[in-house]
N, C-alpha and C positions, 0 to 999 in steps of 0.2 A: 584322847579325843572324846567328845560326848555327842551322842546322837540327839536330834531335837526332842525334847520331852523325855529323854531316857537317862539311864545311868551311864557313868564313864565306861568307855571301851578301851581295851588294851590295843594300842596302835599296831602292835606286832601281828594281831589277828586280822586287821583290816588291810595291811600291806600285802599285795600280791607277790608271790615268789615264782621265779622261773622254773618251768617244767619242760620236759621233752616228750611230746605226744605226737608230733607230726614229723615226717622226714624233712630234713633240712631246715628245721625251725626250732626256736625256743618260744614258748608260749607263757603269757601271763594271763591267768584265768580269773574271771569275775572282778575285774576292775570296776570300781564304782565311778560312773561318769556323771551321775546326776542323783539328786535326792529331792523328790517331789513331796512336799508336806502332806501326810496322810496316806502315803503309798511305800511300799517296800523300796529300797534302794535299787536303782537301775544299773545293770552292769554290762560290761562288754568283754569279750576275750580278744586279746592282742597276740597275734602270731608274728614273730620277727624272723627274717632270714638269718641263718647262722653265719657268723664271720663276714658279714656284709660291711664294706667300707663306706663312709660318708653318709649324710642324711638319706633315709630310705623313702621312696615313694610308697603311698599307703592306699589301700582300698578300704572304704568303709562299707560293710555288707549288711543288708536287712534281709532276713529269711522270709519265706513264704509260709502259708498255712491258712489262707482264707480269712486272715485277720483274727481268727479265733484259736489257732494252734501254731505248732512249729516252735523251733528253739534256735538259739544262736550257734549251736553245733551244726546245723544244716547248712548245705550250700555247695556250689561248684568250685569253691575257692582253695581247697586243701593243697593243691599243687603251687599256689602262687608264691608262697615264701621261698620254695626251692628255686624259683625263677627270679629272686631278688626283690619281690613285692611283698610288703607287710600287709597284713589283714586285721582290721578291727571289726569282729563280727558282733553285732549289736542285739542285746535282748531288750525288747520293747513291750510296753503294756499291751495286752491283747483285748480285743473287743468285749470279751466278758468282764474285764476289768474297768475299762474306760472307753468312752465313745470317742469318735473323730471329734476334734483334731488331736486328741491325746497322743496317739501313736506317732503322728507326724512330728509333734513336738519332741517326742523322745528321740527320733532320729535326728532332728535338728540339734538336740543337746549333745548327742554323741558325736556329730561332726564338729561342733564347737569344741568339745573336750580334746578331740584329736588335734585340732589346729592350735588350741591353747596350750596343751600339756604334752603333745607328741614329742617335742624336742627332749624330754626326759628319757624317752626310749629310742632316741636316734632317729625319729621321723621327720620328714621334710614337710612343714606346714604349707608350702607352696605347691606341693604335688599330692593332693588329696582328691582321690576320685570316689564316686559313689557306685555301688553295685547292688541290685536287688533282683529277687525272683518273685513273680506273681504278685501277691498282696504286698510283699516287701519292695518289690519294684514300684508299685503305686506310692508306697511311702517315701521311697528314696527319690523318685521323680518330683513329688510334691515338694519335698525339701529342696531339690536342686533348682526348681523353678520359683522358689519363694523370694530369691534376692537377698536372703538373710546370711546365707553362708556359701559364697561361691565355691563350686567345685570346679576342678580342672578337666574333668571328664565324668561321663555317666554310662554305665553299662546296665541294660535292662534285659531280664529273661522273661518272656511271655507276660508282659505287664498288663495290668488294668489301667486303662487311660482315660476311658469315657464311660462313666456308669450309666449314662442316658441311653447308650446303644449296647450295653453289655448283655442285655437279655436277647436282643435280636441277633447278636453275634454268636450266641450259643447255639449248638446243633441239635439239642434234644430237649423235650419238655422237662425231663428229670433235671438236666443241668440248669435250665432256666429257674425251676423251682428252688434249686439249691442256691443259685446265685442271688435270688430275690431275698431269701432268708439271710444270706450273708450280708448283703448291702444293708438291710434293715437293722440288723445287729450292730453293724459297724457304725451306722449313723445314729442308732438308737431312736428309731421311729417306728410306729406300730403299722404303717402302710407304706406302700411304694412312694418315694418322695416325688415332689413336683419337679417341673422342668428347671426352675430357678435353683432349687437346692442342689439338683444333680449337677447343673452347670457350675455352681460355686465350688464344688468338690472335685471338678474334673481336672486331670492332668493336662488334657489338651487345652482347656481354657487357660490354665496357669502358663503353659508354654507360649501361648499367643501374647499374653500380657506381660510376660517377664521382661525385665530390662536387661538381664544377663542370661544367656542360654549356653550351657557347657556343651561341647561336642557330644553326641549321643550315638552309642552302638546298641542296636536292638537285635535279639535273637528270638525267633518265634517259630513254632511248628506249623505247617500248613494243615496238619491233622488235629489241631487243638480244638476239642469238642466243648471245652468249658469257656475259655477266654479266647475267642476267635482271632485269627490273624489280623483281621481288620482293626483291632484294638492297636497293634503296633504300627500298622500302615498309616493310620490317621496321625499319630504322633510324629512319625518319620516325615509325612508330608507337611505337617504344621511347622516343624523346625526348619526344613528346607525352605518353605515359603517365607518364613521370617529372616532368611539369609544366614541361618545357622548351619552347623554341619551334622549330618546324621547318616549312619549306615544301618541297613536292615539286612540281616542274615536270615533267610527263610530255611528252616530245616525240613527237608521233605519227609512227609509221613509222621512227624513227631507229634505226639499228643501233649497235654498239659503236663508239666513236671516230668517228661520223659527223661530216663536215665542218660540219654545221649547228650543232655545239656551240661553234663560234668565230664564229658570226654574231650580229647584234644580237638576233635573236628569242630566243636563250638567254642572251647575255651581259648584255643590258640589264636583265632582271629580277634577276640577280645583283648588278649594281651597285647597283641601287635597294635591294636587300636589305641590302647592305653599308652604304650610306649611312644607312639607317634604324637598323641596329644600332650603328653609331659614334655616331649622334646621341643614343642613350639609354644608351650604354655608360658604366659607372663605371670608371675605369681601375684595373686590379689591379696593384699594384707588389709 
């Protein structure tokens, strides 16, 4: 094969090989899911349950990191393959590389890759759920409510859902200053955006306007000083008001990105939610 504008590449070097790095899983690392002209190839890691029969349900995961950091190795999903759920953990372009909507487009491309190519790895394209944490939860939610790639379920940990109220939801001046810088970097604007621009990039706005809303499971700590619990409450209420399904798990005392979000106390309810959603889901092809 030949990369655009480059020399021929040995296909053996681009083909992912199975490795064993997680309990109960076989992994294919750095699978190229998209190539954007002028950018590095975009990759994901695919973790499959061992010895699982039949097409596998799959979670597409987007990591957190304030839009400017993080990696596809992060997240609360490491135990999912041992439970029979495949995971595609996505590497996307960070805000230092590209501004909004670039990272959202990357997540959309990863979901499309899973739906189009997943059968090659034994995945079920009719049982594809999205999961994200913090900034990654924002990206996954924007993808889920875009009407472009229907997901059968959506799990969000302490998501950013409404930039317009993000600063007022934060608990300290320091957090508000950090968030203001994060939002300006993500949107590539020199000053705080106006109401119209904030509404245009809001998950809450997208959820109101969406033709299709997957069932949503939210987990958020009531001690979150950076991304206040109200961010999840608003999305929860909007989805319910629109006639959709939404669950909100409030984690007592948990701050933003607290390690508790990777424990069975939080992961188990999400897995139960996914299984119930997949059980009643009518595939959208």
